[in-house]
C-alpha positions in Angstrom: -257.3 57.5 25.2 -258.7 58.1 28.7 -260.2 61.5 27.8 -261.7 60.0 24.7 -263.5 57.3 26.6 -264.7 59.8 29.2 -266.5 61.8 26.5 -269.2 59.1 26.5 -272.1 61.2 27.8 -271.6 64.0 25.3 -271.5 61.6 22.4 -274.4 59.5 23.6 -276.6 62.5 24.2 -275.6 64.0 20.8 -277.7 61.4 19.0 -280.9 63.2 19.9 -279.5 66.7 19.1 -278.0 65.5 15.8 -281.4 64.2 14.7 -283.1 67.5 15.4 -280.4 69.4 13.5 -280.2 66.9 10.7 -283.8 67.5 9.7 -282.8 70.9 8.4 -279.9 69.6 6.3 -280.3 68.6 2.6 -279.3 65.0 3.3 -278.8 62.8 6.4 -276.2 60.0 5.7 -275.7 56.9 7.8 -272.7 54.8 7.1 -272.8 51.0 7.7 -270.0 48.6 8.7 -270.3 44.8 8.2 -267.0 43.7 9.6 -264.7 44.5 12.6 -261.9 45.2 10.1 -264.0 47.9 8.5 -264.9 49.3 11.9 -261.3 49.5 13.0 -260.2 51.1 9.7 -263.3 53.4 9.9 -264.1 52.5 6.3 -267.8 51.9 5.7 -268.9 49.4 3.2 -272.4 50.9 2.6 -274.3 54.2 3.1 -277.9 55.3 3.1 -279.1 58.8 2.6 -282.1 60.2 4.4 -283.1 57.1 6.5 -285.6 57.4 9.3 -283.6 58.0 12.5 -285.6 57.7 15.7 -283.8 58.2 19.0 -286.2 56.6 21.4 -283.7 57.5 24.1 -280.1 58.6 23.8 -279.1 55.0 24.1 -281.7 53.3 21.9 -281.9 54.5 18.2 -284.0 53.0 15.5 -282.7 53.4 11.9 -285.1 52.3 9.1 -286.0 53.0 5.5 -289.2 52.5 3.5 -288.1 49.2 2.0 -288.7 46.2 4.4 -286.1 44.1 2.6 -283.5 46.8 3.2 -284.4 46.9 6.8 -283.9 43.2 7.1 -280.5 43.6 5.5 -279.6 46.3 8.0 -280.5 44.1 10.9 -279.0 40.9 9.6 -275.8 42.1 7.9 -274.4 45.2 9.5 -272.5 45.3 12.8 -272.4 49.0 13.4 -273.2 52.4 11.9 -271.9 56.0 12.2 -274.1 59.1 12.2 -272.0 62.1 11.3 -268.3 61.7 12.0 -268.3 60.8 15.7 -271.4 58.9 16.8 -271.0 55.2 16.7 -273.9 52.8 17.2 -273.7 49.0 17.4 -276.5 46.7 16.2 -278.1 45.0 19.2 -279.4 42.3 16.9 -275.9 41.5 15.9 -274.8 41.3 19.5 -277.8 39.0 20.3 -276.8 36.6 17.5 -273.1 36.5 18.1 -272.8 37.0 21.9 -274.3 35.4 25.0 -275.0 37.0 28.3 -276.7 40.4 28.6 -276.9 41.2 24.9 -280.6 40.2 25.2 -281.2 43.3 27.3 -280.3 45.6 24.4 -282.6 47.0 21.8 -282.2 48.8 18.4 -278.8 50.5 17.7 -276.9 51.3 20.9 -274.0 53.8 21.4 -270.7 52.0 21.7 -267.0 52.9 22.1 -263.9 50.9 21.1 -260.3 50.8 20.5 -258.2 48.0 19.0 -258.4 45.9 22.1 -261.6 46.7 24.1 -265.2 47.8 23.3 -268.3 48.5 25.3 -271.8 49.8 24.8 -274.0 52.0 26.9 -277.7 51.6 27.4 -280.7 52.7 29.5 -280.3 51.7 33.2 -282.8 51.3 35.9 -284.4 54.7 36.8 -285.5 55.5 40.3 -288.8 57.3 40.9 -286.7 60.5 41.7 -284.9 60.2 38.3 -288.2 59.9 36.4 -290.1 62.6 38.2 -287.4 65.2 38.8 -284.4 64.2 36.6 -284.5 67.0 34.0 -287.9 68.6 34.3 -288.7 67.1 30.9 -288.5 63.4 31.6 -286.1 60.8 33.0 -282.5 61.9 33.7 -280.8 59.4 31.4 -277.3 60.3 32.7 -278.3 59.0 36.1 -279.7 55.7 34.7 -277.0 54.7 32.2 -275.4 51.2 32.3 -272.2 50.0 30.7 -272.1 46.7 28.7 -268.7 45.2 28.3 -268.2 43.2 25.1 -266.1 40.2 25.9 -264.8 39.0 22.6 -262.8 36.0 23.9 -265.7 34.4 25.7 -268.3 35.8 23.3 -270.4 37.4 26.0 -271.9 40.9 26.6 -271.7 41.6 30.3 -273.6 44.4 32.1 -271.0 46.0 34.3 -272.2 45.5 37.9 -270.0 45.5 41.0 -269.6 41.7 40.8 -268.8 41.7 37.0 -266.3 44.4 37.5 -264.5 42.5 40.3 -264.2 39.5 37.8 -262.8 41.8 35.1 -260.3 43.2 37.4 -258.9 39.7 38.3 -256.4 40.2 35.5 -255.1 43.3 37.2 -254.8 42.4 40.9 -253.7 45.8 42.2 -256.8 47.4 40.7 -259.0 44.7 42.0 -257.7 45.1 45.5 -258.1 48.9 45.4 -261.7 48.6 44.0 -262.8 45.9 46.5 -261.3 48.0 49.3 -263.5 50.9 48.5 -266.3 51.5 51.1 -268.8 52.4 48.4 -267.7 49.9 45.8 -271.3 49.1 44.8 -272.2 52.6 44.0 -272.6 53.6 40.3 -269.9 56.3 40.3 -267.3 54.0 41.8 -268.1 51.2 39.4 -267.8 53.7 36.5 -264.5 55.0 37.8 -262.9 51.6 38.1 -264.4 50.4 34.9 -262.6 53.2 33.0 -259.4 52.3 35.0 -259.9 48.7 33.7 -260.3 50.0 30.1 -257.1 52.0 30.4 -255.2 49.1 31.8 -256.5 46.6 29.3 -255.7 48.9 26.4 -252.1 49.2 27.5 -251.8 45.4 28.2 -249.3 44.0 25.7 -250.5 40.5 26.4 -254.1 41.3 25.6 -255.3 40.1 22.1 -256.5 42.6 19.5 -260.2 42.5 18.6 -259.3 41.7 15.0 -257.2 38.7 16.1 -260.2 37.3 17.9 -263.0 38.3 15.5 -261.3 37.7 12.2 -263.0 34.4 11.5 -266.4 35.8 12.6 -266.0 38.6 10.1 -265.4 36.0 7.4 -268.5 34.0 8.4 -270.7 37.1 8.2 -269.5 37.8 4.7 
């Protein structure tokens, strides 16, 4: 589980390379999921061949077709999509409708990662002048400016993972909280990332933590 979550950058950046390669294939297929039950079972309830896939950044992907009514359906009905067999994107419009907090900061389809108890998205962060001018030689260094957005199903909030938010999340695991807050550089991005993944691992193994389906079952019924 831990290694799977830590592949985040490779999967997020793959959105761009997938689109470039897919243009040479006979068909590009995007699979759509309208309930969390379908997401967990990885059983899509719809698919579209040859949609327009526009990765504005590795963390902000537009998926559209020529039919405006179909685009409205995509935005209003579907929670998530998969491109290929490993790239998961969550619909930011869904998050804005169903969750409070920092969901309003997200746009288009956003890479996200989940298991049966926890989920989070990744999105463009704040870039420094150095990142923009010298990051990759071809534009901003997106790996330096990535932020994590924790999806809090119980409280129906999307929370950008800052040092203060992480301290709150770690209240459930006091030993981790004490270790994190005792770090000299606890505000730095790499320390926040490290302890956020520690939180993900601990929450995943927590037998007292509810499953996402237990919390979101009624919401799925409402969507349908």
